Every structure is written in structure tokens, then in C-alpha cells.
C-alpha positions as CSV (number, residue, x, y, z in Angstrom):
1,M,-76.3,-71.7,120.8
2,K,-74.7,-75.3,120.7
3,T,-74.1,-76.5,117.2
4,T,-73.6,-80.1,115.8
5,T,-70.3,-79.0,114.1
6,P,-67.5,-76.6,115.0
7,C,-68.5,-72.7,114.5
8,D,-66.9,-70.9,111.4
9,K,-67.8,-68.3,109.2
10,E,-69.7,-70.5,106.8
11,L,-71.8,-71.9,109.5
12,L,-72.5,-68.2,111.0
13,L,-73.8,-67.2,107.6
14,K,-76.3,-70.0,107.6
15,T,-77.7,-69.3,110.9
16,P,-81.0,-67.5,111.0
17,G,-81.1,-64.5,113.2
18,E,-84.3,-62.3,114.1
19,W,-86.0,-59.2,114.7
20,M,-86.2,-58.6,118.3
21,K,-88.9,-57.0,120.2
22,P,-88.7,-53.3,120.0
23,G,-87.6,-51.1,123.0
24,Y,-89.7,-47.9,124.0
25,G,-88.2,-44.8,125.3
26,Y,-91.1,-42.3,125.9
27,H,-90.3,-39.2,127.4
28,A,-92.2,-36.7,125.5
29,N,-95.4,-35.1,127.4
30,V,-97.9,-35.9,124.6
31,S,-101.3,-36.9,124.4
32,K,-102.5,-40.0,123.6
33,Q,-103.9,-39.0,120.4
34,Q,-100.4,-37.4,119.7
35,L,-98.3,-40.6,120.4
36,Q,-100.7,-42.3,118.1
37,E,-99.7,-39.9,115.4
38,I,-96.0,-40.3,116.3
39,E,-96.3,-44.0,116.5
40,Y,-97.9,-44.4,113.0
41,R,-94.9,-42.4,111.3
42,L,-92.3,-44.5,113.1
43,R,-94.3,-47.7,111.9
44,V,-94.0,-46.6,108.6
45,I,-90.2,-45.9,109.0
46,H,-89.9,-49.5,110.5
47,Q,-91.7,-50.9,107.6
48,F,-89.2,-49.3,105.2
49,V,-86.4,-50.8,107.1
50,H,-87.7,-54.2,107.6
51,N,-88.7,-54.7,104.1
52,I,-85.2,-54.2,102.9
53,Y,-83.8,-56.9,105.5
54,P,-86.8,-58.9,106.5
55,S,-84.7,-62.1,107.5
56,P,-81.4,-61.5,109.0
57,M,-78.6,-64.3,108.8
58,A,-76.1,-64.0,111.6
59,F,-77.6,-60.8,113.0
60,D,-80.0,-60.0,115.3
61,A,-82.0,-56.6,114.7
62,M,-82.5,-54.7,117.9
63,W,-84.6,-51.7,117.1
64,G,-86.9,-49.3,119.0
65,Y,-88.8,-45.8,119.5
66,F,-87.8,-42.7,121.3
67,T,-89.4,-39.6,121.9
68,T,-88.7,-36.2,124.2
69,D,-89.6,-32.7,124.5
70,Q,-87.1,-30.2,122.9
71,N,-87.0,-26.5,122.0
72,F,-85.7,-25.5,118.6
73,A,-83.5,-22.4,117.9
74,S,-83.0,-21.4,121.6
75,Q,-81.0,-18.7,122.7
76,I,-78.4,-18.9,125.6
77,K,-78.9,-17.1,128.9
78,I,-75.7,-16.4,130.6
79,E,-75.7,-15.9,134.5
80,T,-72.8,-14.9,136.5
81,I,-72.8,-16.5,139.9
82,Q,-69.7,-16.5,142.2
83,D,-67.3,-15.5,139.2
84,R,-68.5,-18.5,137.4
85,F,-71.0,-18.5,134.3
86,R,-73.8,-20.5,134.2
87,N,-75.7,-21.0,130.9
88,S,-79.5,-21.8,130.2
89,F,-81.7,-22.3,127.0
90,I,-84.6,-19.8,126.6
91,N,-87.0,-18.6,124.0
92,G,-86.6,-21.7,121.9
93,I,-89.8,-23.0,119.8
94,P,-91.3,-26.0,121.4
95,T,-90.9,-29.4,119.3
96,I,-91.4,-33.0,120.0
97,L,-88.1,-35.0,119.0
98,Y,-88.7,-38.4,118.2
99,S,-86.6,-41.3,116.5
100,Y,-86.7,-44.7,115.1
101,H,-83.3,-46.7,115.7
102,V,-81.9,-50.0,114.8
103,G,-78.8,-51.9,115.2
104,F,-77.5,-55.2,113.6
105,C,-75.7,-57.3,116.2
106,A,-73.6,-59.8,114.4
107,Y,-73.1,-63.5,115.6
108,H,-69.8,-64.9,116.4
109,C,-68.1,-68.2,117.5
110,G,-67.8,-68.8,121.2
111,R,-65.1,-70.0,123.4
112,E,-66.0,-73.6,122.9
113,P,-65.7,-75.0,119.2
114,N,-69.5,-76.0,119.0
115,E,-71.0,-72.9,120.2
116,I,-72.3,-69.6,118.5
117,M,-72.9,-66.5,120.5
118,R,-75.9,-64.5,119.6
119,G,-75.5,-60.7,118.7
120,R,-78.5,-59.5,121.1
121,G,-77.5,-56.9,123.6
122,C,-74.6,-55.2,121.6
123,E,-74.6,-51.5,121.7
124,T,-75.5,-50.3,118.2
125,G,-78.3,-48.0,118.7
126,T,-76.8,-45.5,116.6
127,N,-75.8,-47.6,113.5
128,F,-79.1,-46.7,111.8
129,S,-81.5,-43.9,112.8
130,V,-84.4,-41.5,111.6
131,V,-84.8,-38.5,113.8
132,M,-87.3,-36.0,113.6
133,N,-87.4,-32.3,114.5
134,S,-84.0,-32.0,115.9
135,L,-80.5,-30.8,114.7
136,E,-78.9,-31.6,117.9
137,G,-77.2,-34.9,116.6
138,F,-76.3,-33.3,113.3
139,F,-74.5,-30.3,114.4
140,S,-71.6,-30.4,116.6
141,R,-70.5,-27.8,119.3
142,L,-67.5,-25.7,119.1
143,L,-64.6,-26.7,121.1
144,I,-64.1,-23.9,123.6
145,D,-64.3,-23.3,127.4
146,E,-67.9,-22.7,128.4
147,D,-66.6,-19.5,130.3
148,Y,-66.7,-18.1,126.8
149,M,-70.0,-19.2,125.4
150,E,-71.3,-15.8,125.9
151,M,-69.3,-14.5,122.6
152,M,-70.0,-17.3,120.5
153,R,-73.6,-16.6,119.8
154,I,-75.3,-14.9,116.9
155,D,-78.8,-13.2,118.2
156,G,-78.3,-15.2,121.3
157,R,-78.3,-18.5,119.6
158,P,-75.1,-20.5,119.9
159,I,-72.8,-21.1,117.0
160,R,-72.8,-24.5,115.8
161,M,-70.7,-26.7,113.1
162,M,-72.2,-28.7,110.4
163,P,-71.0,-32.0,109.8
164,V,-68.3,-32.7,107.2
165,F,-69.6,-32.5,103.7
166,K,-68.7,-36.0,101.7
167,G,-70.5,-35.5,98.5
168,K,-73.9,-36.7,97.0
169,W,-76.0,-40.0,97.8
170,K,-79.1,-40.4,95.6
171,E,-79.0,-36.6,94.8
172,Y,-79.0,-35.7,98.2
173,D,-76.2,-33.9,100.1
174,L,-74.2,-36.7,102.2
175,Y,-72.5,-35.7,105.7
176,S,-70.3,-37.3,108.3
177,P,-70.0,-36.4,111.7
178,E,-66.4,-36.0,111.4
179,M,-63.4,-37.0,109.0
180,G,-63.0,-40.5,109.0
181,S,-66.2,-41.2,110.8
182,G,-68.1,-44.7,110.1
183,L,-71.4,-42.8,109.7
184,S,-73.0,-41.0,107.1
185,M,-76.1,-38.5,107.3
186,V,-78.7,-36.7,105.2
187,L,-80.5,-33.5,106.3
188,L,-84.1,-33.4,104.9
189,H,-86.0,-30.2,105.0
190,R,-88.6,-28.3,103.1
191,D,-87.6,-26.6,99.9
192,G,-87.0,-23.0,99.8
193,I,-85.6,-22.4,103.4
194,L,-82.9,-24.0,105.5
195,P,-83.4,-24.9,109.1
196,Y,-80.2,-22.9,109.9
197,I,-78.5,-19.8,109.3
198,P,-74.6,-19.8,107.8
199,V,-72.4,-17.5,110.2
200,T,-70.5,-14.9,108.1
201,R,-66.6,-14.5,108.1
202,K,-67.0,-11.0,109.7
203,Q,-69.3,-12.5,112.6
204,Y,-66.9,-15.2,113.2
205,L,-63.8,-13.1,113.2
206,D,-65.2,-10.6,115.3
207,R,-66.2,-13.2,117.8
208,C,-62.9,-14.8,117.5
209,I,-60.8,-11.5,118.3
210,E,-62.9,-10.9,121.4
211,W,-62.7,-14.3,122.6
212,L,-58.7,-14.4,122.2
213,E,-58.3,-11.2,123.8
214,Q,-60.1,-12.4,126.9
215,F,-58.7,-15.8,126.8
216,F,-54.9,-14.2,126.7
217,D,-55.7,-11.8,129.2
218,K,-57.1,-14.6,131.6
219,G,-54.0,-16.5,130.7
220,L,-51.3,-13.8,131.3
221,K,-52.8,-13.3,134.8
222,S,-52.0,-17.1,135.4
223,V,-48.4,-16.6,134.2
224,E,-47.8,-13.6,136.1
225,N,-49.4,-14.8,139.2
226,P,-48.8,-18.5,139.2
227,E,-50.2,-21.2,141.6
228,G,-48.9,-24.5,143.0
229,L,-45.0,-25.3,142.0
230,A,-45.0,-22.5,139.6
231,V,-44.6,-20.0,142.6
232,L,-41.3,-21.3,143.3
233,M,-40.0,-19.7,140.0
234,D,-37.8,-16.6,140.5
235,K,-38.5,-13.3,138.6
236,K,-36.5,-13.9,135.8
237,E,-38.3,-17.3,135.0
238,K,-41.6,-15.5,135.7
239,D,-40.5,-12.6,133.4
240,D,-39.4,-14.9,130.8
241,Q,-42.6,-16.9,130.8
242,A,-44.6,-13.8,130.6
243,K,-42.7,-12.5,127.7
244,K,-43.0,-15.9,125.9
245,Y,-46.9,-15.7,126.6
246,K,-47.3,-12.0,125.4
247,K,-45.4,-12.9,122.0
248,L,-47.8,-15.9,121.4
249,R,-50.7,-13.5,122.2
250,D,-49.7,-11.0,120.0
251,D,-48.8,-13.5,117.1
252,V,-52.3,-15.2,117.2
253,L,-54.2,-11.9,117.5
254,K,-52.3,-10.4,114.6
255,Y,-52.9,-13.5,112.6
256,Y,-56.6,-13.0,113.1
257,R,-56.6,-9.2,112.7
258,D,-54.6,-9.9,109.4
259,E,-57.4,-12.2,108.2
260,L,-59.9,-9.6,108.9
261,D,-58.2,-7.1,106.9
262,A,-57.6,-9.5,104.1
263,T,-61.3,-10.6,104.1
264,T,-62.3,-6.9,104.1
265,K,-60.3,-6.1,101.2
266,A,-61.4,-9.1,99.3
267,G,-65.1,-8.3,99.8
268,L,-65.8,-11.8,101.6
269,L,-67.0,-10.4,104.9
270,D,-70.6,-11.6,104.3
271,S,-69.4,-15.1,102.9
272,P,-70.0,-18.0,104.9
273,A,-67.5,-19.1,107.5
274,I,-65.8,-22.5,106.9
275,I,-63.1,-23.5,109.4
276,F,-60.7,-26.1,109.8
277,G,-61.3,-28.6,112.5
278,G,-63.3,-27.8,115.6
279,S,-61.7,-25.4,117.4
280,M,-63.0,-21.6,117.7
281,A,-59.2,-20.4,117.4
282,H,-56.2,-22.0,116.4
283,I,-53.5,-21.3,118.7
284,L,-51.0,-23.1,116.2
285,I,-51.2,-20.6,113.5
286,K,-49.8,-22.6,110.9
287,Y,-53.2,-23.7,109.8
288,P,-55.4,-21.6,107.6
289,I,-58.6,-20.0,109.5
290,F,-61.0,-20.5,106.6
291,I,-60.8,-23.8,104.3
292,T,-63.2,-25.2,101.8
293,Q,-65.8,-28.0,102.6
294,A,-64.4,-30.1,99.8
295,D,-61.3,-29.9,102.0
296,G,-63.1,-31.0,105.0
297,G,-64.0,-27.7,106.4
298,R,-67.0,-27.3,109.0
299,L,-69.5,-24.6,107.9
300,L,-70.5,-22.4,111.0
301,V,-74.3,-22.0,111.5
302,T,-76.9,-21.2,114.0
303,E,-80.6,-22.7,114.0
304,N,-83.0,-20.8,112.0
305,P,-86.2,-19.6,114.2
306,A,-88.0,-18.7,111.0
307,Y,-87.9,-22.2,109.5
308,I,-90.3,-24.1,112.2
309,K,-93.9,-23.3,111.2
310,K,-95.7,-22.8,114.6
311,N,-99.2,-23.5,113.1
312,L,-98.2,-27.3,112.4
313,P,-98.8,-29.8,115.3
314,K,-95.5,-30.4,117.2
315,Y,-95.6,-34.1,116.0
316,I,-95.4,-33.2,112.4
317,P,-91.8,-33.8,110.9
318,Q,-90.5,-30.5,109.9
319,I,-86.6,-31.6,109.9
320,I,-85.7,-35.4,109.6
321,V,-81.9,-36.5,110.0
322,Y,-81.3,-39.9,108.5
323,T,-78.1,-41.5,109.8
324,M,-76.8,-44.8,108.4
325,W,-73.5,-46.8,109.0
326,N,-71.1,-46.5,106.1
327,A,-71.4,-49.6,103.7
328,E,-70.8,-48.5,100.3
329,D,-67.4,-49.9,100.2
330,G,-68.1,-52.7,102.8
331,P,-68.1,-56.3,102.3
332,E,-71.0,-58.4,100.9
333,P,-74.4,-58.0,102.1
334,A,-74.2,-61.1,104.2
335,L,-71.6,-59.7,106.5
336,N,-72.8,-55.9,106.4
337,P,-76.6,-55.4,106.0
338,Y,-75.9,-51.6,105.9
339,H,-74.7,-52.3,102.2
340,L,-78.5,-53.1,101.4
341,Y,-79.8,-49.9,103.0
342,H,-77.1,-48.1,101.3
343,R,-78.5,-49.3,97.8
344,D,-82.0,-49.6,98.7
345,F,-83.2,-47.3,101.2
346,P,-86.2,-45.1,100.0
347,I,-85.0,-41.7,101.3
348,E,-87.3,-40.1,99.0
349,K,-90.2,-41.5,100.9
350,L,-88.6,-39.9,104.1
351,Q,-88.5,-36.5,102.3
352,A,-92.1,-36.8,101.5
353,M,-92.9,-37.1,105.3
354,I,-91.9,-33.4,105.8
355,D,-94.8,-31.3,107.0
356,K,-97.2,-34.2,106.7
């Protein structure tokens, strides 16, 4: 956009933006009537969002809808093919994931003095979203080798990590994908039942010990029978490497077994497992295995198959994940529209959409 005066911050903030035409990513296999029901709910959400910031200044609003078929609380099927594991998901409850998303793309001064560059086309699709019937973007996956995924299951379902608990927002629990993330999330569900099941400390420790034993056994074979340049080591060097590796294995396994003994004596075997970071096993044993959510710990869970009501149509929202760019400590709304949504978004109206 050409300007009559040189571009600066003051001019940008006086430049009207606009709500662009929506984008559609429809991939779910649904009937025309089902799509109409889905779109009706998405339009209601868009109206909530549009009403808060109807006339953007120095921003273009890029928004749209998305749908896809998805299964909830699936089990992992493990197959061994030529000494390799292949994972597939089975026995899930069919649902329709659908979402509303919007990003506000800021204007900025161009290369020439009398020029403003519009925001359209920026990649901000995750800055604000409402996702129905899926916890896939809410949970995090454990950081382990896929070869050991078979052990990291409860009743066949994979262990996942809850996001980091941040506190309360409008009386709702507020989470962040990880420490220091620029996003905040709220999980909405029906009262009286959670869409996830906490993993106990005993379940976690038992699986960690099994995983560690196989992990170190596999590693020791590589140390004792090296490949590449390592095969040039003499016998003493190989023996020394194997000795160091065995000590590391013994130290780590002892650390976890000691924790299992202490947890048993303290009567905490059935307590929820809240771990430090994202790794199933901390090879650097200077870190505690269990910490609190207040200290940034991640609660381990599996999806709860008893949560989904199978008698409801698949398009009815039974779970809603609301995600918003952090704005509580940001600049004034003119420079950060997410401040308005942090202040004014009617989260209680989203809660009222559950099961309806």
C-alpha cells in the first residue's frame, strides 16, 4: 500500500485492516446435514470472535474452518516386520474433529519510505483456535524411541503428557504446551467425568524399568560389538567402554528401583505420575523422577474411552480445546488484539456447547 507520508508506527495504527474471506479445509466424511450442523456451531464461535474485534486496525484477520475424521482413545497395535516395529491405531471411538482458527497478521512498513506491507498471508493459524472432539493437540507425546512404544501403554492406549498447568483464567484451569510457550489452553468437558485417565506412579515406574532394561541391553550390544570407526578400538578400549556403560545402566536402574521402593513404602503407588520434562527416563539421574504441577511437572494420562457418549451424533462437541496467544502481559490492544480475547472472550458460552 502506497502512502502519502512516510510509514511509521503511528500511521500503521491508523490504517484499517479487514477480516479476510474464510478458508475451508473440509476432510471429514460427513453428510450434508451433518456439515450444516458443524458449520452452524463454527459460525457461532466466529461470531464470538468477530464481535470482540470487528474492525481490526493494522491487522488482517485470517480465519477459517477445518474438519477431519478421527478416533478417540485408540489402542496401539504393534507388529514386528523384519526386526522392526510398525505401529497402527485400532479400536478407537469414531468422532469428527472440527475447528475454528484465526490469526491476526500485523501490518509493517515496507522497504520504501512511503509503503505499508499488509499482513495477509502470514502463518498464524494456531494463534487462536477452538477444536472440537480431539485431545491430539492438547496432549504431548512422550519423547522415546518408537521401538519401545509397546511398553508405554495402559490397556493398549498410549501414555500421553498433559500440558503445563499455569493457573486459573476465568475460573478455568489454564495450561501451556510447554514452559515458556506463547500459547495458553483451556480444556472444556462435561462435569463429573474427565476425558483422560491419570497414569499412576506404579504404572509409570514399572514401564520405565522395563523400558530401561531393554534400552540398555540394546545399547550394550552396540558397545560390545561396535560398527564403523569404533571397530578399530583395541580390546582394552572396548572393555573400558562396556564397563562405563554397564555402570551407567546399573546406576539408572537402581535410581528407578529405589524410587519404586520409596513410593511403595510411602503408600503412593496409586498417586498420579507427574514427571519432569518430556522424557520417559532421565538418564541424567540428578533430576527427580516425580515433581509437582506447580513446579512445571507434566501429568501422565491416557484417553478415557468411557468419556465419549456413543449415543450422541459424531458432530456434537463433547470435548473443546480453546487455544489463545498469550496476551495478559502484552502491549496495548492496538498492538496486540489477543489482549482483547484474554479479557473478553466468553469461555462460558463455549462450555455451554458441550453435548449440545
